C-alpha positions as CSV (number, residue, x, y, z in Angstrom):
1,M,0.0,0.0,0.0
2,T,1.3,3.4,-1.0
3,E,1.5,6.2,1.7
4,A,1.8,9.9,1.4
5,F,2.9,12.3,4.2
6,E,2.8,16.1,4.3
7,S,3.0,18.2,7.4
8,Q,1.7,21.4,5.8
9,A,1.0,22.4,2.2
10,P,4.5,22.2,0.6
11,A,5.9,25.0,-1.6
12,D,5.1,24.8,-5.3
13,D,8.7,23.9,-6.0
14,A,9.2,21.5,-3.1
15,A,11.1,18.4,-4.0
16,H,9.1,15.2,-4.1
17,L,10.8,12.2,-2.4
18,L,10.0,8.6,-2.9
19,L,10.8,6.5,0.3
20,V,11.0,2.8,-0.3
21,D,11.3,0.6,2.9
22,D,9.4,-2.5,4.0
23,D,9.6,-1.4,7.7
24,R,6.4,0.5,8.5
25,R,7.9,2.2,11.6
26,I,10.8,3.6,9.6
27,R,8.5,4.7,6.8
28,A,6.3,6.6,9.2
29,L,9.2,8.2,11.1
30,L,11.2,9.3,8.1
31,S,8.2,10.4,6.1
32,R,6.9,12.7,8.9
33,Y,10.4,14.0,9.6
34,L,11.1,14.8,5.9
35,A,7.6,16.3,5.4
36,A,8.2,18.6,8.4
37,R,11.3,19.8,6.6
38,G,9.3,20.9,3.6
39,Y,9.5,18.0,1.3
40,R,6.6,16.2,-0.4
41,V,7.0,12.6,0.6
42,S,5.4,9.4,-0.8
43,A,6.2,6.0,0.6
44,A,6.2,2.5,-0.9
45,V,6.5,-0.8,0.9
46,D,8.5,-2.6,-1.8
47,S,9.9,-2.2,-5.3
48,A,6.6,-3.2,-7.0
49,D,4.8,-0.5,-5.0
50,A,7.5,2.0,-6.0
51,R,7.2,1.2,-9.6
52,R,3.4,1.8,-9.5
53,L,4.1,5.2,-8.0
54,M,6.8,6.1,-10.5
55,A,4.5,5.2,-13.4
56,S,2.2,8.1,-12.5
57,L,4.2,10.6,-10.5
58,A,7.5,12.5,-11.0
59,F,10.0,12.3,-8.2
60,D,13.2,14.2,-7.5
61,L,15.0,11.6,-5.4
62,I,14.5,8.0,-4.2
63,V,15.4,7.0,-0.6
64,L,15.8,3.3,-1.0
65,D,16.3,0.5,1.6
66,V,18.6,-2.3,0.4
67,M,17.2,-5.2,2.5
68,M,13.6,-5.8,1.3
69,P,11.6,-8.9,0.6
70,G,11.4,-9.9,-3.0
71,E,13.4,-7.6,-5.3
72,N,16.1,-6.0,-3.1
73,G,17.1,-2.4,-3.3
74,I,20.3,-3.0,-5.2
75,D,18.4,-4.8,-8.0
76,F,15.7,-2.2,-8.0
77,A,18.3,0.6,-8.3
78,R,20.0,-1.2,-11.2
79,S,16.6,-1.5,-12.9
80,V,15.8,2.2,-12.4
81,R,19.2,3.2,-13.8
82,Q,18.4,1.6,-17.1
83,S,15.9,4.3,-17.9
84,S,16.3,7.2,-15.4
85,N,19.0,9.4,-13.8
86,I,16.9,10.2,-10.8
87,P,19.2,10.5,-7.7
88,I,19.1,7.5,-5.4
89,L,20.2,7.5,-1.7
90,M,20.5,4.0,-0.4
91,L,19.8,2.9,3.1
92,T,21.5,-0.2,4.4
93,A,22.0,-2.1,7.6
94,R,25.3,-3.2,6.3
95,S,28.4,-1.1,6.4
96,E,30.9,-3.4,4.8
97,T,32.8,-2.1,1.8
98,G,31.4,-4.8,-0.5
99,D,27.8,-3.7,0.1
100,R,28.7,-0.1,-0.5
101,V,30.5,-1.0,-3.8
102,R,27.5,-3.1,-5.0
103,G,25.2,-0.2,-4.3
104,L,27.4,2.3,-6.2
105,E,27.8,-0.1,-9.1
106,A,24.0,-0.4,-9.2
107,G,23.7,3.4,-9.7
108,A,23.2,4.8,-6.2
109,D,24.4,8.4,-5.7
110,D,25.1,7.9,-2.0
111,Y,24.5,5.5,0.8
112,L,23.8,5.8,4.5
113,A,24.3,2.9,7.0
114,K,21.7,2.2,9.6
115,P,21.3,3.2,12.4
116,F,21.5,6.9,11.5
117,E,20.2,10.3,12.6
118,P,17.3,11.7,10.6
119,M,19.2,15.0,10.4
120,E,22.1,13.3,8.6
121,L,19.6,11.8,6.1
122,A,18.1,15.3,5.5
123,L,21.5,16.9,5.0
124,R,22.5,14.2,2.5
125,I,19.2,14.6,0.6
126,A,19.7,18.4,0.4
127,S,23.2,18.0,-0.8
128,I,22.2,15.5,-3.6
129,L,19.3,17.7,-4.7
130,R,21.5,20.8,-4.8
131,R,24.0,19.0,-7.0
132,A,21.3,17.5,-9.3
133,A,19.7,20.9,-9.9
134,P,20.1,22.1,-13.5
135,P,22.6,25.0,-13.9
136,T,21.3,28.5,-14.0
137,L,21.3,30.3,-17.4
138,E,24.3,32.5,-17.1
139,A,27.8,32.8,-18.6
140,T,30.1,29.9,-17.7
141,P,32.9,31.4,-15.6
142,E,36.5,30.4,-15.9
143,P,38.4,28.3,-15.3
144,S,37.1,25.4,-17.4
145,V,38.7,22.5,-19.3
146,R,37.8,21.0,-22.6
147,F,38.0,17.4,-23.9
148,A,36.2,16.2,-27.0
149,D,32.7,17.8,-27.0
150,F,32.8,18.3,-23.3
151,I,33.4,21.5,-21.3
152,F,33.8,21.2,-17.5
153,D,33.5,24.2,-15.3
154,I,35.9,23.4,-12.5
155,E,34.6,25.8,-9.9
156,R,30.9,25.1,-10.4
157,G,31.4,21.4,-11.2
158,D,29.2,21.7,-14.3
159,L,29.8,19.3,-17.1
160,Q,28.4,20.2,-20.6
161,N,28.4,17.9,-23.6
162,D,27.9,19.9,-26.8
163,G,25.8,22.4,-24.8
164,Q,23.7,19.8,-22.9
165,S,24.2,19.4,-19.1
166,V,25.5,16.0,-17.9
167,R,24.2,15.0,-14.5
168,L,27.0,14.0,-12.1
169,T,26.8,12.5,-8.6
170,D,28.6,14.3,-5.8
171,R,31.4,11.8,-5.9
172,E,31.8,12.0,-9.7
173,R,31.9,15.8,-9.6
174,N,34.5,15.9,-6.8
175,M,36.7,13.4,-8.6
176,L,36.4,15.3,-11.9
177,Q,37.3,18.6,-10.2
178,V,40.5,17.0,-8.8
179,L,41.4,15.5,-12.1
180,A,40.7,18.7,-14.1
181,R,42.8,20.8,-11.7
182,A,45.7,18.5,-12.3
183,M,45.6,19.6,-16.0
184,G,46.6,16.2,-17.5
185,E,48.9,15.1,-14.7
186,P,48.3,11.8,-12.9
187,V,46.3,11.8,-9.7
188,S,46.6,9.1,-7.2
189,R,43.6,7.1,-5.9
190,E,44.3,8.4,-2.4
191,A,43.9,12.0,-3.7
192,L,40.6,11.1,-5.4
193,A,39.2,9.3,-2.3
194,S,36.6,10.9,0.0
195,D,34.8,9.7,3.1
196,G,37.4,7.0,3.6
197,A,36.7,5.4,0.3
198,N,39.2,2.6,-0.6
199,E,40.8,1.9,-4.0
200,R,38.0,-0.5,-5.1
201,T,35.4,2.2,-4.5
202,I,37.4,4.7,-6.5
203,D,37.7,2.3,-9.4
204,V,33.9,1.8,-9.4
205,Q,33.3,5.5,-9.5
206,I,35.9,6.0,-12.3
207,N,34.2,3.3,-14.4
208,R,30.8,5.0,-13.9
209,L,32.3,8.4,-14.9
210,R,33.8,6.8,-18.0
211,R,30.4,5.6,-19.1
212,K,29.3,9.2,-19.1
213,I,32.2,10.8,-21.0
214,E,33.8,8.1,-23.1
215,R,32.5,6.7,-26.4
216,D,34.1,3.4,-25.6
217,P,34.5,3.1,-21.8
218,A,36.6,-0.1,-22.1
219,N,39.2,1.9,-24.2
220,P,39.1,5.4,-22.6
221,Q,40.6,8.3,-24.5
222,Y,40.2,11.0,-21.9
223,L,39.8,9.5,-18.4
224,Q,42.9,7.4,-18.6
225,T,44.6,4.9,-16.2
226,A,48.1,6.1,-15.3
227,R,49.7,2.8,-14.4
228,G,51.2,2.8,-10.9
229,A,50.1,6.4,-10.4
230,G,46.3,6.5,-10.5
231,Y,44.3,8.3,-13.2
232,R,44.6,11.3,-15.5
233,L,42.2,13.5,-17.5
234,A,43.5,14.3,-21.0
235,V,42.3,17.8,-21.5
236,D,42.7,20.2,-24.5
237,R,44.0,23.0,-22.2
């Protein structure tokens, strides 16, 4: 059964969140908390329920539990990614690196291990939505780098492909900024890591980024592997 929670009438431009979790208590707690912070919130008990909602409503972000009966959150995220770039924040009771990597490989933008404070969830949601917002129509300031048909504004973290905005996750944007500032010089995995990410996690993120900027991700021309040193971004200037 689908549920909707709103504390007061949300603003016309309020983000609409889809919360997918089989735990009724968690759905109620998080839905009321997020609604109180000004979001529109709809809740689904499983992936099938979520699909029914997504067929008729537009959402700005999915908060998705990993451990659910039937189709789990990782498989659902992978399915969503086949046709949509909607941001996904994954909730998991597992904090092992392997589970984080599988979630990122499936297309999640971020993950949060249970138990967590609702405030942290709200802050992560706000950060993802801020990054996912389309750029304002104004002149692109310097500095920026070019490679093929791409222009990347380093300061704003805005990637354009032949004039069209390319959506990046927070982690992808941060890595691309570090690589772009190196102006073609190799960057170590340690320099690309954030939040204590290990080498395997960085490699996963690099592969996801390659799928967005390379014609043949298996044979990258721009986001290259620098053997023994890390990665480099081959820029035109």
